C-alpha positions in Angstrom: -52.5 -214.2 142.4 -52.3 -217.4 140.1 -54.7 -219.5 139.6 -53.4 -222.7 141.6 -53.0 -220.1 144.4 -56.1 -218.9 144.6 -57.8 -222.4 144.2 -55.7 -223.8 147.3 -56.2 -220.8 149.5 -59.9 -221.3 148.7 -59.7 -225.0 149.4 -57.9 -224.5 152.4 -59.8 -222.1 154.1 -63.2 -224.4 153.5 -61.2 -227.7 154.2 -60.2 -226.3 157.5 -63.6 -225.1 158.4 -65.2 -228.1 156.8 -63.0 -230.9 159.2 -64.0 -228.1 162.3 -67.8 -228.5 161.2 -67.9 -231.9 160.5 -66.0 -233.0 163.7 -68.9 -230.9 165.5 -71.4 -232.5 163.2 -70.5 -236.1 164.3 -70.9 -235.1 167.9 -74.1 -233.7 167.2 -75.2 -236.5 165.1 -74.4 -239.0 167.6 -76.3 -237.1 170.5 -79.1 -236.4 168.7 -79.5 -240.1 167.9 -78.6 -241.3 171.4 -81.1 -238.7 173.1 -84.0 -238.5 170.9 -83.6 -242.6 169.6 -84.4 -243.8 166.0 -88.0 -242.2 166.3 -87.6 -238.6 167.5 -84.2 -238.3 165.2 -86.2 -239.7 162.4 -88.6 -236.8 163.1 -85.8 -234.6 162.6 -84.3 -235.7 159.7 -87.8 -236.2 157.9 -88.8 -232.4 158.8 -85.8 -231.0 157.3 -86.0 -233.1 154.0 -89.1 -231.4 153.6 -88.3 -228.1 154.5 -85.1 -228.4 152.2 -87.7 -228.0 149.0 -88.9 -225.1 150.2 -85.2 -223.4 150.7 -84.1 -224.4 147.3 -87.6 -222.7 145.9 -86.5 -219.9 147.7 -82.7 -219.4 145.8 -83.2 -220.5 142.4 -79.9 -220.9 141.8 -79.1 -217.2 142.4 -76.2 -217.9 144.7 -74.3 -219.6 141.6 -75.3 -217.4 139.6 -74.1 -214.3 141.8 -70.7 -216.0 142.6 -70.1 -216.7 138.6 -70.8 -213.0 137.8 -68.7 -211.7 140.5 -65.7 -214.0 139.5 -66.1 -212.9 135.8 -66.6 -209.0 137.1 -66.0 -207.7 140.4 -66.7 -204.0 139.5 -70.6 -205.0 140.0 -70.5 -206.5 143.4 -73.2 -203.8 144.8 -75.4 -204.3 142.1 -75.9 -207.8 142.1 -75.9 -208.0 146.0 -78.7 -205.3 145.9 -80.8 -207.3 143.1 -80.2 -211.0 144.2 -81.0 -210.2 148.0 -84.2 -208.6 146.7 -85.4 -211.3 144.8 -84.6 -213.9 147.3 -86.4 -212.3 150.3 -89.5 -212.1 147.8 -89.0 -215.9 147.0 -88.4 -216.6 150.8 -91.8 -215.0 151.9 -93.7 -216.8 148.8 -91.8 -220.0 150.0 -92.9 -219.6 153.7 -96.2 -219.3 152.9 -96.5 -222.3 150.8 -94.7 -224.6 153.7 -97.4 -223.1 156.1 -100.0 -224.1 153.5 -98.3 -227.6 153.1 -98.5 -228.2 156.9 -101.8 -227.2 157.5 -103.2 -229.9 154.7 -100.8 -232.6 155.2 -102.0 -235.2 158.2 -99.2 -234.8 160.6 -98.9 -234.4 164.4 -99.0 -231.3 166.0 -95.3 -231.8 167.0 -94.4 -232.5 163.5 -96.3 -229.4 162.1 -94.4 -227.6 164.7 -91.1 -229.1 163.9 -92.0 -228.1 160.1 -92.8 -224.8 160.6 -89.9 -223.7 162.9 -87.4 -225.4 160.4 -89.1 -223.4 157.5 -87.4 -220.0 159.3 -84.1 -221.7 157.6 -85.4 -220.5 154.4 -84.9 -216.9 155.6 -81.5 -217.2 156.9 -80.5 -219.3 153.7 -81.5 -216.4 151.4 -79.9 -213.5 153.4 -76.4 -215.0 153.9 -74.2 -213.3 151.7 -71.5 -216.6 151.0 -72.1 -216.2 147.4 -70.2 -212.9 147.6 -67.3 -214.0 149.4 -67.0 -217.5 147.0 -67.0 -214.9 143.9 -64.1 -212.6 144.7 -62.4 -215.9 146.4 -62.0 -214.8 149.8 -63.7 -218.3 151.6 -61.6 -217.5 155.1 -64.8 -215.7 155.5 -67.2 -218.0 154.5 -65.4 -220.4 156.9 -65.4 -218.3 159.5 -69.2 -217.8 159.6 -69.7 -221.2 158.9 -67.6 -222.4 162.1 -69.3 -219.7 164.4 -73.0 -221.1 163.3 -71.6 -225.0 163.7 -70.2 -224.2 166.9 -73.3 -222.4 168.2 -75.4 -225.0 167.0 -73.5 -228.0 168.6 -73.0 -226.1 172.1 -76.3 -225.1 172.6 -77.4 -228.9 171.8 -75.7 -229.5 174.8 -77.0 -227.0 176.9 -80.9 -226.8 175.7 -81.6 -230.8 174.5 -81.5 -233.1 177.7 -84.5 -235.8 176.7 -87.0 -236.5 173.7 -89.4 -234.4 175.6 -87.7 -231.4 174.3 -87.6 -231.9 170.6 -88.9 -229.0 169.3 -85.6 -226.9 170.8 -83.7 -228.5 168.2 -85.1 -226.5 165.3 -85.0 -223.4 167.5 -81.3 -223.6 168.0 -80.7 -224.1 164.5 -82.3 -221.6 163.4 -80.5 -218.9 165.9 -77.3 -220.4 165.0 -77.7 -219.8 161.5 -78.5 -216.1 162.3 -75.1 -215.6 163.7 -73.3 -216.8 160.3 -75.8 -214.4 158.3 -74.6 -211.6 160.9 -71.0 -212.1 160.5 -70.9 -212.1 156.5 -73.0 -209.4 156.2 -70.9 -207.0 158.8 -67.9 -207.9 156.6 -69.8 -206.7 153.7 -70.9 -203.4 155.3 -67.0 -202.6 156.3 -66.0 -203.4 152.9 -68.9 -202.4 150.4 -71.1 -200.0 151.9 -74.8 -200.5 152.8 -77.3 -202.6 150.9 -80.5 -201.2 149.3 -82.7 -203.9 147.8 -84.3 -203.0 144.6 -87.4 -203.7 142.9 -86.3 -203.8 138.9 -88.6 -206.4 137.3 -86.7 -206.1 134.1 -83.7 -207.1 135.5 -85.0 -209.8 138.2 -86.3 -211.2 134.9 -83.0 -211.3 133.2 -81.1 -212.6 136.4 -83.8 -215.7 136.5 -83.5 -216.2 133.1 -80.0 -217.4 133.9 -80.1 -218.9 137.3 -83.4 -220.9 137.4 -82.2 -223.7 135.2 -79.4 -224.0 138.2 -82.0 -223.8 141.0 -84.3 -226.2 139.1 -81.2 -228.4 138.9 -80.3 -228.3 142.7 -84.1 -228.6 143.5 -83.8 -232.0 141.7 -80.7 -232.8 143.3 -82.3 -232.7 146.6 -85.2 -234.6 145.1 -83.1 -237.5 145.0 -81.0 -236.8 148.0 -84.2 -236.2 150.1 -87.1 -237.8 148.5 -86.1 -241.5 149.6 -86.3 -239.7 153.1 -89.7 -238.2 152.9 -91.3 -241.6 151.3 -89.9 -244.0 154.1 -91.3 -242.0 156.3 -94.7 -241.9 155.0 -94.3 -245.6 153.8 -92.0 -247.3 156.8 -92.4 -244.6 159.9 -89.9 -242.5 161.4 -87.8 -245.5 162.9 -86.9 -246.4 159.3 -86.0 -243.1 158.7 -84.1 -242.8 161.4 -81.8 -245.8 160.2 -81.3 -244.8 157.1 -80.2 -241.1 157.7 -78.0 -242.6 160.2 -76.1 -244.1 157.0 -76.9 -241.2 155.1 -75.0 -238.8 157.3 -71.7 -241.0 156.9 -72.5 -240.4 153.6 -72.8 -236.4 153.3 -69.8 -236.2 155.5 -67.7 -237.7 152.7 -69.4 -236.0 150.1 -68.8 -232.4 151.6 -65.1 -232.5 150.6 -66.0 -233.3 146.8 -68.8 -229.8 147.3 -65.8 -227.8 148.8 -63.4 -228.4 146.2 -65.9 -227.5 143.3 -66.4 -224.4 145.1 -63.0 -223.4 145.2 -62.4 -224.6 141.8 -66.0 -222.6 140.4 -64.5 -219.0 140.0 -61.2 -220.0 138.4 -63.4 -222.1 135.8 -65.7 -218.9 135.5 -62.5 -216.5 134.5 -60.9 -219.9 132.5 -63.8 -220.0 130.6 -64.0 -216.2 129.6 -60.0 -216.2 129.1 -58.5 -219.6 128.3 -60.5 -222.8 126.7 -56.7 -224.2 127.1 -56.4 -223.8 131.0 -60.3 -224.6 131.5 -59.4 -228.0 130.0 -56.4 -228.6 131.9 -58.0 -227.3 135.2 -60.8 -229.7 134.6 -58.9 -232.7 133.9 -56.3 -232.3 136.7 -59.0 -231.6 139.1 -61.1 -235.1 137.9 -57.7 -236.7 138.4 -57.6 -235.6 142.1 -61.4 -236.4 142.7 -61.3 -239.7 141.3 -58.6 -240.5 143.4 -60.0 -239.8 146.9 -63.7 -240.7 145.8 -62.7 -244.3 145.2 -61.1 -245.7 147.9 -63.8 -243.9 150.1 -66.6 -245.7 148.5 -64.7 -249.1 148.5 -62.9 -248.4 152.1 -66.7 -247.7 153.2 -68.1 -250.6 152.0 -66.0 -252.9 153.9 -65.9 -251.0 156.9 -69.7 -250.1 157.5 -70.3 -252.0 160.2 -67.8 -250.5 162.4 -67.8 -246.9 161.3 -72.2 -247.6 162.4 -71.4 -249.0 165.5 -68.5 -246.2 166.4 -70.8 -243.4 165.3 -74.4 -244.5 167.0 -73.8 -247.7 168.7 -75.0 -251.4 168.2 -79.0 -250.1 168.1 -78.1 -248.9 164.7 -76.9 -251.7 163.1 -79.7 -251.9 160.6 -78.3 -248.6 158.9 -75.3 -251.0 158.0 -77.0 -252.5 154.5 -78.1 -248.7 153.6 -74.3 -247.7 154.1 -72.9 -250.1 152.0 -75.1 -249.3 148.9 -75.5 -245.4 149.7 -71.6 -245.0 149.9 -70.9 -245.5 146.3 -72.6 -241.9 146.2 -69.4 -241.0 147.2 -67.6 -242.4 143.9 -70.2 -240.8 141.6 -69.8 -237.3 143.4 -66.2 -237.2 143.0 -66.5 -238.3 140.0 -68.7 -235.8 138.0 -67.8 -232.7 140.4 -65.0 -231.4 138.2 -67.4 -231.6 134.9 -70.4 -230.7 137.0 -69.3 -227.5 137.9 -67.4 -226.9 134.3 -70.7 -227.2 132.7 -72.3 -224.6 135.0 -69.0 -222.1 134.8 -69.4 -222.3 130.7 -72.7 -221.1 131.2 -74.5 -224.7 130.1 -76.7 -225.0 133.0 -79.4 -226.3 130.8 -77.1 -229.2 129.8 -76.6 -229.9 133.7 -80.2 -229.1 134.3 -81.2 -232.0 131.8 -78.7 -234.6 133.5 -80.0 -234.2 137.0 -83.6 -234.3 135.7 -83.2 -237.8 133.9 -81.9 -238.8 137.3 -84.4 -237.2 139.7 -87.0 -239.0 137.2 -85.1 -242.5 137.6 -85.0 -242.1 141.0 -88.7 -241.1 141.9 -89.9 -244.1 139.5 -87.6 -246.1 141.4 -88.5 -245.1 145.1 -92.5 -245.7 144.1 -91.6 -248.9 143.1 -89.1 -250.2 145.3 -89.5 -248.8 148.8 -92.9 -250.1 149.6 -91.4 -253.6 149.0 -88.0 -253.3 150.1 -88.0 -250.3 152.3 -84.5 -248.7 153.0 -82.6 -251.2 150.7 -84.6 -250.4 148.0 -84.2 -246.7 148.6 -80.6 -247.0 148.4 -80.6 -248.6 145.2 -82.9 -245.9 143.6 -80.2 -243.8 144.8 -77.6 -245.1 143.3 -79.0 -246.0 139.9 -79.9 -242.2 140.0 -76.4 -241.2 140.5 -74.8 -243.3 138.1 -77.1 -242.0 135.4 -76.7 -238.1 136.6 -72.7 -239.4 136.0 -73.3 -240.4 132.5 -75.2 -237.6 131.2 -72.7 -235.1 132.6 -69.6 -236.6 131.3 -71.8 -237.1 127.9 -72.8 -233.5 127.9 -69.0 -232.1 129.2 -67.4 -233.6 125.8 -68.0 -230.2 124.5 -66.1 -228.6 126.8 -63.2 -231.8 127.9 -62.7 -234.1 125.1 -61.8 -236.9 127.3 -61.5 -237.9 131.0 -58.6 -239.7 132.5 -59.6 -243.1 131.6 -56.1 -244.4 132.3 -56.0 -242.8 135.8 -59.3 -244.1 136.7 -58.2 -247.5 136.1 -55.1 -247.2 138.4 -57.2 -245.6 141.3 -59.7 -249.1 140.5 -56.6 -250.7 140.8 -55.1 -249.3 144.1 -58.4 -249.3 145.9 -58.7 -253.2 145.3 -55.3 -253.6 147.0 -56.3 -251.7 149.5 -60.4 -253.2 149.7 -58.5 -256.9 149.9 -56.0 -255.8 152.7 -58.8 -254.3 155.1 -60.8 -257.6 154.7 -57.6 -259.3 156.1 -56.4 -256.7 158.7 -57.7 -257.1 162.2 -57.6 -254.5 165.0 -60.0 -251.0 165.6 -61.4 -248.9 163.1 -59.0 -246.4 163.4 -56.1 -248.6 162.4 -57.8 -250.0 159.7 -58.5 -246.8 158.5 -54.8 -245.6 158.9 -53.7 -248.6 157.3 -56.1 -248.6 154.3 -54.7 -244.9 153.4 -51.3 -246.2 153.4 -51.8 -249.3 151.3 -53.7 -247.0 149.0 -51.0 -244.4 148.5 -48.7 -247.0 148.1 -50.4 -248.7 145.7 -50.6 -245.6 143.6 -47.6 -244.3 143.6 -46.4 -247.9 142.5 -48.9 -247.7 139.6 -47.8 -244.4 138.7 -51.4 -243.0 139.4 -49.8 -239.7 141.0 -48.1 -237.5 138.7 -45.9 -234.8 139.9 -48.5 -232.2 139.0 -50.7 -234.0 141.5 -47.9 -233.7 144.2 -47.3 -230.6 143.5 -50.8 -229.2 144.1 -51.3 -231.5 147.1 -48.0 -230.0 148.8 -49.5 -226.3 148.1 -53.0 -227.7 149.9 -51.6 -228.9 152.9 -48.9 -226.1 153.3 -51.9 -223.6 152.5 -54.0 -225.6 154.9 -51.6 -225.5 157.7 -50.9 -222.0 157.5 -54.7 -221.2 157.3 -55.3 -223.5 160.6 -52.3 -221.3 162.2 -54.0 -217.8 161.1 -57.5 -218.9 162.1 -56.4 -220.5 165.7 -54.4 -216.7 166.0 
């Protein structure tokens, strides 16, 4: 199977699952926000933001390392699984112990401590999942099925067990139980294909693996720092209600960003193989991918800014209108993330994880500094400014370091996408009607403008047709 077809198949599998999961996630977020109110919803988001740090410390980039190594050499699947699962379980026990100590030392209410400790169990479900194995062998349909099963169990369970804000602690318990379903499904598929798993303790091998994975793991921790530290600081400085409003906006942004993550996960194995086999193919793949991601990310940011009020009212109701301004700022993260996606994954595939680490480290330092300066005075507005500034710094540095892999990015295409987005934005300001009609008209106007400006190449159209055809076929297979 060709590289393009592999990418298309992987993306189609993940895209269908992501549409399914995100539709359920919107329902879940809207239900939680209305049942728990801003204060209870803020507590949930605050607890998850803290647990994420401990979860990533239990991973240390091992999943990305494992997927990359399996993509390059598939004869070592069981060996990597045995070692990596052993390391991740050891790190999970250490991380959870540190979370317990953190929970006992911080001055939080008994309810918040319980939330932290229950959500903390997801550290183990995260470490046990084998999605990285199937990413490495480019069988994303298995990852898609596991994620859909887990999400369906979680969202369905919410409507069964959660009736009022007094049942807050049922939410993290349900999250842990649902995650175990996805873990069990992937483990079952692995055992059927490759046989049993024997966790190995080999300190020399573990050190060798961690020397390569740790820079990636630290990078992911720092990324989470500038995605979640604003939530943590808002919780401590401005209270849980501010966290509820701010994360209502952030959920919309994360919904949009998720497609970039899907695309990155789909091209990552192909980038790793191209790095080993053909530098010309590697550069062509990164440049074509960047044209596609910019074409989607920029209009989302422009449209999201203009339609932010309608989006917040539609999902959360008028009680969450204070989330409009944070959304107008944070939505520009969509553009920066989509822009840097192919280049960031290119650095990781080319074993330039240290340059990637330097980029996100600079962004994290800027984010932490600005949050401390801006949040006390400006609250949610300050947090949003800090996040966007950080994203711009990371994008600039990733493009700088990527020049050793790809000499230049498609500046002409960026200019065309910007012009088409401006036309779309002007039209959205004039169009009257509901959110759905504005979204539809915006998409049509942007597509027409890009066509007139010749911002879409024949190669891009061919790849999009393959993505659409594969997604349609995959949807039919999954429904059967």
